[in-house]
C-alpha positions in Angstrom: -60.8 105.7 109.1 -64.5 105.5 110.0 -65.3 109.2 110.7 -68.4 110.2 108.6 -69.9 112.9 110.8 -67.5 115.9 111.5 -67.4 117.3 114.8 -64.8 119.7 116.6 -64.0 116.6 118.9 -63.4 114.2 116.1 -61.4 116.7 114.1 -59.2 117.3 117.1 -58.6 113.6 117.7 -57.9 113.2 114.0 -55.3 116.0 114.1 -53.7 114.6 117.2 -53.5 111.1 115.6 -51.7 112.2 112.4 -49.1 114.4 113.9 -45.6 112.6 114.0 -47.5 109.5 112.9 -46.9 108.5 109.2 -48.9 105.3 109.3 -51.8 107.2 110.5 -51.3 110.0 108.1 -50.9 107.3 105.3 -54.3 105.6 106.3 -56.1 109.0 106.3 -54.7 109.8 102.9 -55.8 106.6 101.4 -59.4 107.1 102.6 -60.7 109.4 99.7 -64.3 109.8 101.0 -62.7 111.4 104.1 -60.3 113.6 102.5 -63.2 114.9 100.2 -65.5 115.2 103.4 -62.7 117.2 105.3 -62.0 119.5 102.1 -65.9 120.1 101.8 -66.0 121.2 105.5 -64.0 124.4 104.5 -66.8 125.7 102.6 -69.8 123.5 103.5 -71.8 122.8 106.7 -73.3 119.5 105.7 -72.2 116.4 107.7 -71.0 118.5 110.6 -72.2 119.0 114.2 -71.2 121.9 116.4 -69.8 125.5 115.9 -69.2 126.0 112.2 -66.4 128.3 112.8 -64.6 125.8 115.2 -65.3 122.9 112.7 -63.6 125.0 109.7 -60.7 126.1 112.0 -60.0 122.5 113.1 -60.4 121.2 109.6 -57.9 123.7 108.3 -55.6 122.4 111.1 -56.2 118.6 110.1 -55.6 119.4 106.3 -52.5 121.3 107.2 -51.2 118.6 109.3 -51.5 115.8 106.4 -50.2 118.3 103.5 -46.4 117.6 104.3 -44.7 114.1 104.5 -47.0 112.0 102.6 -47.1 112.0 98.7 -50.4 109.8 98.9 -51.8 112.6 101.1 -50.6 115.3 98.8 -52.2 113.7 95.8 -55.5 112.9 97.8 -55.7 116.9 98.7 -54.8 118.0 95.1 -57.4 115.8 93.6 -60.0 117.0 96.0 -59.3 120.6 95.2 -58.3 121.6 98.5 -56.3 124.8 97.2 -59.7 126.0 95.7 -61.6 125.3 98.9 -59.1 127.4 100.8 -59.2 130.1 98.5 -63.1 129.9 98.3 -63.4 129.9 102.0 -61.1 133.0 102.2 -62.8 134.9 99.4 -66.2 134.4 101.6 -65.2 135.8 104.7 -67.3 138.2 106.5 -66.3 141.1 108.6 -67.8 139.6 111.7 -65.9 136.3 111.1 -63.5 135.4 113.9 -59.8 136.4 113.3 -58.9 132.8 114.3 -60.7 131.5 111.3 -59.2 133.6 108.9 -55.6 132.9 110.3 -56.3 129.3 110.3 -57.4 129.3 106.7 -54.4 131.3 105.6 -52.2 129.1 107.6 -53.8 125.9 105.8 -53.2 127.6 102.4 -49.8 128.6 103.1 -48.9 124.9 104.4 -50.6 123.0 101.2 -49.4 125.7 98.8 -45.8 125.1 100.2 -46.0 121.3 100.0 -47.1 121.7 96.4 -44.4 124.1 95.4 -41.8 121.8 97.0 -42.9 119.1 94.6 -42.7 121.4 91.6 -39.4 122.9 92.8 -36.7 123.9 92.5 -36.1 122.8 96.1 -35.1 125.6 98.2 -32.9 123.4 100.5 -31.5 120.3 98.7 -32.3 117.8 95.9 -35.4 116.1 96.4 -37.3 113.1 94.4 -40.9 112.8 93.7 -43.4 110.7 91.6 -43.6 112.1 88.1 -47.4 112.0 88.2 -47.6 113.7 91.3 -45.1 116.4 90.0 -47.5 116.7 87.1 -50.5 117.4 89.1 -48.7 119.8 91.3 -47.7 121.8 88.5 -51.2 122.4 87.5 -52.1 123.2 91.0 -49.4 125.6 91.5 -50.1 127.7 88.3 -53.8 127.9 89.4 -52.6 129.4 92.7 -50.8 132.1 90.7 -53.6 133.0 88.6 -54.7 136.6 88.7 -58.1 135.7 90.5 -56.2 133.7 93.1 -53.8 136.4 93.8 -56.9 138.9 94.2 -58.0 136.6 97.1 -54.9 136.1 99.2 -52.5 138.8 98.5 -54.8 141.6 100.1 -54.5 139.5 103.5 -51.1 141.0 103.7 -52.9 144.1 104.8 -55.2 142.5 107.1 -55.4 143.7 110.6 -54.3 140.3 111.9 -50.4 139.9 112.2 -51.1 136.2 112.1 -52.8 136.1 108.8 -49.9 138.6 107.5 -47.4 136.1 108.6 -49.1 133.1 106.8 -49.4 135.1 103.6 -45.8 136.5 103.7 -44.6 132.9 104.5 -46.7 131.5 101.5 -44.8 134.1 99.4 -41.6 132.8 100.6 -42.2 129.4 100.1 -44.2 129.2 97.0 -42.5 131.7 94.7 -39.9 129.8 92.7 -40.0 131.0 89.2 -39.8 134.0 87.2 -43.4 134.2 86.3 -44.6 133.8 89.7 -42.4 136.4 91.0 -43.5 139.0 88.3 -47.1 138.0 89.0 -46.9 138.9 92.6 -44.6 142.0 92.2 -46.9 143.3 89.6 -50.2 142.9 91.5 -52.1 145.8 92.6 -55.3 146.0 94.9 -58.3 147.2 92.8 -58.4 150.5 94.1 -54.8 151.1 93.2 -55.1 149.5 89.9 -57.8 151.9 88.8 -55.7 154.8 90.2 -52.7 153.8 88.3 -54.5 153.4 85.1 -56.4 156.8 85.3 -53.4 158.6 86.5 -51.4 158.3 83.3 -51.8 158.9 79.6 -51.7 155.8 77.4 -48.1 156.2 76.2 -46.7 156.4 79.7 -45.2 153.9 82.0 -47.1 153.6 85.1 -44.0 154.1 87.5 -43.3 157.5 85.5 -46.5 159.1 86.5 -45.6 160.2 90.4 -42.8 159.3 92.4 -45.0 157.4 95.1 -46.1 154.9 92.4 -46.1 151.3 93.9 -44.2 150.5 90.9 -41.3 152.8 92.1 -41.2 150.8 95.3 -41.2 147.4 93.8 -44.9 147.0 93.8 -47.4 147.1 96.5 -46.6 143.8 97.7 -42.8 144.7 98.2 -43.8 147.9 99.7 -46.1 146.3 102.4 -43.3 143.7 103.1 -40.8 146.4 103.5 -43.0 147.9 106.1 -43.2 144.8 108.0 -39.5 144.8 108.6 -39.8 148.0 110.6 -42.3 146.6 113.2 -41.2 145.0 116.3 -42.9 141.3 115.7 -40.0 139.1 115.1 -42.2 136.5 113.3 -43.7 139.1 111.1 -40.1 140.4 110.2 -38.8 137.0 109.3 -41.9 136.0 107.2 -41.5 139.3 105.2 -37.7 138.8 104.7 -38.4 135.3 103.4 -41.1 136.8 101.0 -38.8 139.5 99.9 -35.9 137.1 99.4 -38.1 135.0 97.0 -39.3 137.8 95.3 -35.8 139.6 94.8 -34.1 136.2 93.6 -32.6 136.8 90.1 -35.2 139.7 89.9 -33.1 142.8 89.2 -36.2 145.2 89.1 -37.0 144.3 92.9 -33.5 144.3 93.8 -32.6 147.5 92.4 -35.6 149.2 94.0 -34.8 147.6 97.5 -31.1 149.2 97.2 -32.5 153.0 96.5 -34.1 155.4 98.9 -37.7 155.6 99.2 -39.8 158.7 99.5 -40.1 159.5 103.2 -38.0 156.7 104.2 -35.3 157.1 106.7 -33.1 154.2 105.3 -32.9 152.1 102.1 -34.6 148.8 102.3 -31.4 146.8 101.9 -29.9 148.6 104.9 -32.9 147.8 107.0 -32.3 144.2 105.9 -28.4 144.4 106.7 -29.4 145.8 110.2 -31.7 142.7 110.7 -28.7 140.5 110.1 -27.7 141.6 113.8 -30.8 140.6 115.1 -31.0 138.8 118.4 -33.1 136.0 116.6 -30.8 133.5 114.7 -33.9 132.8 112.5 -34.1 136.6 111.7 -30.3 136.8 111.0 -30.3 133.8 108.7 -33.5 135.1 106.6 -32.1 138.6 106.4 -28.7 137.2 105.2 -30.5 135.2 102.5 -32.5 138.3 101.5 -29.4 140.4 101.3 -27.6 137.8 99.4 -30.4 137.6 96.7 -30.5 141.3 96.6 -27.0 141.8 96.1 -26.5 139.2 93.4 -29.7 140.1 91.7 -28.4 143.9 91.6 -25.2 143.2 90.1 -26.4 140.4 87.8 -26.1 142.8 84.8 -22.9 144.5 86.2 -20.2 141.7 86.7 -17.8 142.8 89.4 -20.2 145.4 90.9 -21.3 143.4 94.0 -21.4 145.7 97.2 -18.9 143.8 99.0 -19.2 145.8 102.3 -22.8 144.7 102.4 -21.6 141.0 101.4 -19.4 141.0 104.6 -22.5 141.3 106.7 -23.8 138.0 105.4 -20.4 136.5 105.5 -20.0 137.3 109.3 -23.4 135.7 110.1 -22.4 132.6 108.2 -19.1 132.5 110.0 -20.7 132.8 113.4 -23.3 130.0 112.7 -20.7 127.6 111.1 -18.7 128.2 114.1 -21.2 127.7 116.9 -21.5 124.3 118.6 -24.9 125.0 119.9 -26.6 126.0 116.5 -29.1 123.3 115.3 -28.3 121.2 112.1 -31.2 122.9 110.1 -29.9 126.5 111.0 -26.6 125.2 109.7 -28.1 123.9 106.6 -29.8 127.2 105.9 -26.4 128.9 106.6 -24.7 126.8 103.8 -27.4 127.5 101.2 -27.4 131.2 102.1 -23.7 131.1 101.4 -24.2 129.1 98.3 -26.6 131.7 96.8 -24.3 134.6 97.5 -21.0 133.1 96.0 -22.5 131.3 93.1 -20.7 131.8 89.7 -19.0 134.7 91.5 -15.3 134.3 91.3 -14.4 137.4 93.4 -17.0 136.4 96.2 -15.8 132.8 96.2 -12.2 134.4 96.8 -13.5 136.5 99.6 -15.1 133.8 101.5 -12.0 131.6 101.0 -9.8 134.4 102.5 -12.1 135.0 105.3 -11.7 131.6 106.5 -15.5 130.4 105.6 -14.6 127.7 103.2 -12.5 126.2 105.9 -15.2 126.1 108.4 -17.6 124.5 105.7 -14.9 121.7 104.9 -14.2 121.0 108.4 -18.0 120.6 109.2 -18.4 118.4 106.2 -15.7 116.0 107.4 -16.9 116.1 111.2 -20.4 114.7 110.1 -18.9 112.0 107.5 -17.7 108.9 108.8 -15.0 107.6 106.4 -16.0 103.8 107.0 -18.9 102.8 105.0 -21.3 100.5 106.7 -24.9 99.8 106.4 -25.5 100.8 110.0 -24.1 104.1 109.5 -26.4 104.8 106.5 -29.5 103.4 108.4 -29.0 105.3 111.4 -28.2 108.7 110.4 -30.6 111.5 111.0 -32.3 113.4 108.1 -30.8 116.4 109.2 -27.2 115.2 108.9 -27.8 113.8 105.5 -29.1 117.2 104.4 -26.5 118.9 106.1 -23.6 116.9 104.5 -25.4 117.5 101.0 -25.5 121.3 101.8 -21.9 121.6 102.8 -20.5 119.6 99.8 -22.7 121.7 97.4 -21.2 125.0 98.8 -17.9 123.6 98.8 -18.4 122.9 95.2 -19.6 126.4 94.4 -16.6 128.1 96.3 -13.9 125.9 94.5 -15.2 126.2 90.9 -12.8 129.0 89.9 -9.7 129.2 91.6 -6.7 126.3 91.7 -5.5 127.8 94.8 -8.9 127.2 96.6 -9.1 123.6 94.8 -5.7 122.9 96.3 -6.7 124.0 99.6 -9.7 121.8 99.5 -7.9 118.6 98.2 -4.4 119.0 99.9 -4.4 121.1 102.9 -7.9 120.1 104.2 -7.9 116.6 102.5 -11.7 116.5 101.7 -11.3 113.9 98.9 -11.8 110.8 101.3 -15.1 112.6 102.2 -16.0 113.0 98.8 -15.3 109.5 98.0 -17.3 107.8 100.9 -20.2 110.2 99.9 -20.3 109.3 96.2 -21.5 105.6 97.1 -24.1 106.8 99.5 -27.8 105.8 99.1 -29.1 109.4 99.5 -29.5 110.9 96.1 -28.6 114.3 97.1 -25.3 113.5 98.9 -24.4 111.5 95.6 -25.2 114.4 93.4 -23.4 117.0 95.7 -20.3 114.6 95.8 -20.2 114.6 92.1 -20.5 118.4 92.0 -17.8 118.7 94.4 -15.4 116.4 92.3 -16.1 118.2 89.1 -14.9 121.5 90.7 -11.8 119.9 92.1 -11.3 118.0 88.7 -10.7 121.4 86.9 -7.2 121.5 88.3 -4.6 119.4 86.4 -2.6 118.8 89.4 -5.4 117.4 91.6 -6.5 115.0 88.5 -2.8 113.7 88.4 -2.4 113.0 92.1 -5.5 113.1 94.4 -8.0 111.8 92.0 -5.7 109.2 90.3 -4.0 108.0 93.4 -7.4 107.6 95.2 -9.2 105.9 92.4 -12.0 108.2 93.0 -12.2 109.0 89.3 -13.0 105.4 88.5 -15.7 105.3 91.2 -17.3 108.2 89.7 -17.1 106.6 86.4 -18.7 103.6 87.7 -21.7 105.8 88.9 -21.7 107.4 85.4 -22.3 104.0 83.7 -25.1 103.1 85.9 -28.2 103.1 83.7 -30.7 103.0 86.7 -29.0 106.1 88.4 -31.0 109.3 89.2 -30.6 111.4 86.0 -29.5 114.4 88.1 -26.5 112.4 89.6 -25.5 111.1 86.1 -25.7 114.6 84.7 -23.5 115.8 87.7 -21.0 112.9 87.3 -20.9 113.7 83.2 -19.8 117.3 84.0 -16.8 115.6 86.0 -16.3 113.1 83.1 -15.8 116.1 80.6 -12.9 117.3 82.9 -11.3 113.7 83.4 -11.1 113.0 79.5 -9.2 116.3 78.8 -5.8 115.8 77.1 -3.8 116.1 80.4 -5.6 113.7 82.2 -4.0 110.1 82.7 -7.6 108.7 83.0 -8.6 109.5 79.4 -7.3 105.9 77.9 -8.6 104.0 80.7 -12.3 105.5 80.5 -12.3 104.9 76.7 -11.3 101.1 77.2 -13.9 100.8 79.9 -16.9 102.0 77.9 -17.1 105.8 77.8 -18.1 106.1 74.4 -21.1 103.7 74.3 -22.4 105.3 77.5 -22.2 108.8 75.8 -24.0 107.6 72.9 -26.7 106.3 75.3 -26.8 109.8 76.8 -26.7 111.6 73.3 -30.1 109.9 72.6 -31.7 111.1 75.7 -34.8 113.7 75.8 -32.7 115.9 78.3 -31.0 118.6 76.3 -28.5 119.4 78.9 -27.4 115.8 79.0 -27.1 115.9 75.1 -24.9 118.8 75.3 -23.0 117.2 78.1 -22.2 114.1 76.3 -21.3 116.1 73.3 -19.1 118.0 75.4 -17.2 115.0 76.8 -16.6 114.0 73.2 -15.2 117.3 72.3 -12.7 117.1 75.1 -11.9 113.4 74.4 -10.8 114.6 70.9 -8.7 117.5 72.1 -5.1 117.1 71.0 -5.8 113.4 70.3 -4.3 110.7 68.1 -5.8 109.4 65.1 -6.9 106.0 66.6 -8.9 108.2 69.2 -10.3 110.4 66.3 -11.4 107.1 64.6 -12.8 105.5 67.8 -14.8 108.6 68.6 -16.3 109.0 65.0 -17.0 105.1 64.8 -19.6 105.7 67.6 -20.7 109.2 66.7 -20.7 108.8 63.0 -20.2 111.6 60.6 -23.6 111.8 59.3 -24.8 112.4 62.8 -22.3 115.1 63.3 -23.5 117.0 60.3 -26.8 117.0 61.6 -25.8 118.4 65.1 -23.7 121.1 63.2 -27.1 122.3 61.8 -29.1 121.5 65.1 -31.7 124.4 66.1 -30.5 124.3 69.6 -27.2 126.5 70.0 -25.8 124.4 72.8 -25.8 121.3 70.6 -24.6 123.2 67.6 -21.8 124.7 69.6 -20.5 121.4 70.7 -20.6 119.9 67.3 -18.7 122.7 65.7 -16.2 122.2 68.3 -15.9 118.7 67.8 -15.1 119.4 64.1 -12.5 121.9 65.2 -10.9 119.4 67.4 -11.1 116.7 64.8 -9.0 119.2 62.5 -6.4 120.2 65.0 -3.6 119.2 62.7 -3.0 118.4 58.9 -3.7 114.8 59.4 -7.0 115.7 61.2 -8.1 118.1 58.4 -7.5 115.3 55.8 -9.7 113.0 57.8 -12.5 115.6 58.0 -12.4 116.0 54.1 -12.2 112.4 53.7 -15.2 111.8 55.6 -17.6 114.8 54.7 -18.4 115.9 51.2 -17.2 119.5 50.4 -21.0 120.7 49.7 -22.2 119.4 53.0 -19.1 120.7 54.9 -19.5 124.2 53.4 -23.2 124.3 54.5 -22.0 123.2 58.1 -19.6 126.3 58.1 -22.0 128.8 56.7 -24.6 127.7 59.4 -22.3 128.1 62.0 -20.8 131.6 60.8 -24.4 133.0 60.4 -25.3 131.8 63.9 -26.6 134.4 66.4 -24.9 132.4 69.1 -21.3 133.9 69.8 -19.9 130.3 70.9 -20.9 128.9 67.9 -19.3 131.4 65.6 -16.2 131.2 67.6 -15.8 127.4 67.2 -16.7 127.5 63.4 -14.1 130.5 63.0 -11.5 128.2 64.8 -12.4 125.2 62.5 -11.7 127.6 59.4 -8.4 128.5 60.8 -7.6 124.8 61.1 -8.6 124.2 57.4 -6.5 127.0 56.4 -3.4 125.3 57.9 -4.2 122.1 55.5 -3.3 121.5 52.0 -3.7 123.6 49.1 -6.5 121.8 47.9 -8.2 122.2 51.3 -7.5 125.7 51.4 -9.0 126.2 47.9 -12.3 124.6 49.2 -13.0 128.0 51.0 -12.7 129.9 47.8 -14.6 127.6 45.8 -17.6 128.5 48.0 -18.1 132.1 47.9 -20.8 132.1 50.6 -18.2 131.1 53.2 -16.0 134.1 52.1 -18.9 136.4 52.5 -20.1 134.9 55.8 -16.6 135.3 57.1 -16.7 139.0 56.2 -20.0 139.4 58.0 -18.9 137.6 61.0 -15.6 139.6 61.2 -17.7 142.9 61.4 -20.1 141.7 64.1 -18.2 139.3 66.3 -16.2 139.6 69.5 -12.4 139.6 69.5 -11.9 135.9 70.2 -14.0 135.0 67.2 -12.6 137.8 64.9 -8.9 136.6 65.6 -9.2 133.1 64.3 -11.0 134.4 61.1 -8.2 136.9 60.3 -5.7 134.3 61.1 -7.4 132.1 58.7 -7.1 134.7 56.0 -3.5 135.3 56.7 -2.9 131.6 56.2 -4.7 131.7 53.0 -2.8 134.7 51.9 0.8 133.4 52.7 0.0 130.0 51.0 -1.5 131.8 47.9 -1.3 135.4 47.1 -3.5 135.1 44.1 -6.4 135.0 46.6 -6.1 138.8 47.0 -8.8 139.5 44.4 -11.3 137.2 45.9 -10.8 139.0 49.3 -11.1 142.4 47.8 -14.4 141.5 46.1 -15.8 140.0 49.1 -15.0 143.3 51.1 -12.6 141.7 53.4 -9.5 143.9 52.2 -11.5 147.0 52.9 -12.7 145.7 56.3 -9.3 145.0 57.3 -7.9 148.6 56.5 -10.8 150.0 58.6 -9.8 147.8 61.5 -6.1 149.2 61.1 -7.4 152.6 60.9 -9.2 152.3 64.2 -7.8 154.3 67.3 -9.0 153.9 70.8 -12.5 154.9 71.6 -13.4 155.1 67.8 -15.6 152.9 65.9 -14.7 152.2 62.3 -17.3 152.3 59.6 -17.2 148.9 57.3 -17.8 148.4 53.9 -21.2 147.6 52.7 -22.6 144.0 52.7 -22.4 143.2 56.4 -25.0 142.7 58.7 -24.3 145.9 60.7 -22.9 149.1 59.3 -20.1 149.8 62.1 -17.2 147.5 63.6 -16.5 147.9 67.4 -12.9 147.5 67.8 -12.9 148.0 71.5 -9.8 146.6 73.0 -9.1 144.6 69.8 -5.3 145.0 69.4 -4.6 141.4 68.6 -7.1 141.4 65.7 -5.8 144.7 64.5 -2.0 143.3 64.6 -3.3 140.3 62.4 -4.9 142.6 60.0 -1.9 144.6 59.6 0.0 141.4 58.9 -2.6 140.5 56.0 -2.6 144.0 54.6 1.5 144.1 54.7 1.5 140.8 52.9 -1.2 141.9 50.1 0.4 145.3 49.5 4.1 144.6 49.5 4.4 141.1 47.8 4.8 140.7 44.1 2.3 138.2 42.8 4.8 137.0 40.3 7.3 136.0 42.7 4.9 133.8 44.6 3.6 130.3 43.4 
């Protein structure tokens, strides 16, 4: 590039040259001096000729044009402090400045901020891959954007008289707010005038929303209140932008979601009902954005109350999804947005997954995935496919995986009736990372069904194809992790593939992943070992422990991360599933070390860790007399068992009482130790429990009451122990 003096004409020429021209965009991005010159034009008039306002408008357009599509360009703009330049220019706008200038600056800020946020992630539409250095710099830039002083510059523009400026800032919120911290920063922000009013209007001990019913906090904050007001205007673009912003702010945000479901003072309807009405808009873009907004509000509002989703409201979203997926005239981009809207609606909710299955939505998604996926693998196919088709295939497989996660009937529908396995199989080897990841995720959901593993997965050989991906050391870590989650299912005791995977290098690969810096990868590797050991034979146990090593397992049992500790304790539990396994554990770990592992597990604040530790103790109680005596030889274990019994949920309390029952059945002489530890007294309190009443516990536990809600199995076991203790003659027992 040879531009050194900036004029309106040269800027327009520059803008036209880079639109749709990656090579020109790259050449411009590599011209560092020109990038700095452009950024300076936003705030300075040096090296420019012509109308200063026109130059700044065109400069904003040029920077917006090069922000997307080129990592090199984005790095150049970040390093030239383009975000700061846009914010500085907006902060120095004068009342007489033209509306077009403010709109151009707001739009340029939105486009550049969106590009930065997309690199930081998480992506709003599919999996993306970025240079690590760029991602590091983008994180810093995005954090700067959400600093309080920066919010003070661009958030007030939501109240600007220009609807174009309103739209740009609402779109900025929609595309850049992707974390809890940024959601809170935006929703809690107030303009200076209202900020001082809130502070003056309450006493020091009062929460601001309690001062008066019209407090912005009562309506989700100033930003949310203004966005809701935009929904009631007739400007479709403004409605769409406001819906997108509310969607991002409501995502996993119970406070905002709850606010949007309540009636507001002087409002005709609740904000959620306004959103639901917009799902029936004549504009498909508004329909889809309203549907996504409603999905986030419904799920966040029910996040603390499982099973409390408003299904009549959810049906509005499902109707839009079904219409778009069934239409032959809708664009691939709209269908991609539809799939991710459906994903956010049903993700991790068993009942909603069932609902969309019964209403035919799942079938529509599966048929769409099959329609856009040729089953013959050719290099020409992968090279010629449009990006929109790739993104749509990724979206369909992702949502199919989410819907299929919980129900065997749904999984069988996908695998047998709709015959999706060949589509998943051809997608596993696709060069596109997002498609490979989605295919692995889809196979993980299907592999939760025993019948599908034994038939579809084995017969098609897709299980071994996934294993080949799992073993690739140069694979994208996200794909490896998705494959690892599937491997955890394929090594279960009911899987015919377990021996084959062990023979072909499963354990060495798991040990590689266990050494990873990624905590999720480490947990997954241990989970695969745990499942490999379930109902395993002695040879398999020895093979696993030869790779894992007992000393490492002991360290993992005392790990500070509860996920790691849970899997390690579960491995111990599965190693000791029978008497031979219990012997193997005692032969391999000295008793003091083993006792410390058990105490650490029982004293954990994580319920899953205590559960697996309790089950491990129940297995030890089925061992030899010497192994049972180990428990009583370490009083700290008995006391930790007692404390855990008083606090734990039923699925942890039951194995602990079962352990005590086995110990007493083996040797009634242990009655004295149980009484001293307070266990006998606690068991009596459990048996005295009646529905709806909490029984007081004996002193010494972490809490002073046992909550026995719906714990009939534990009470039954407790009665068995007490009957044995109270009606047996010690002299008659060995």
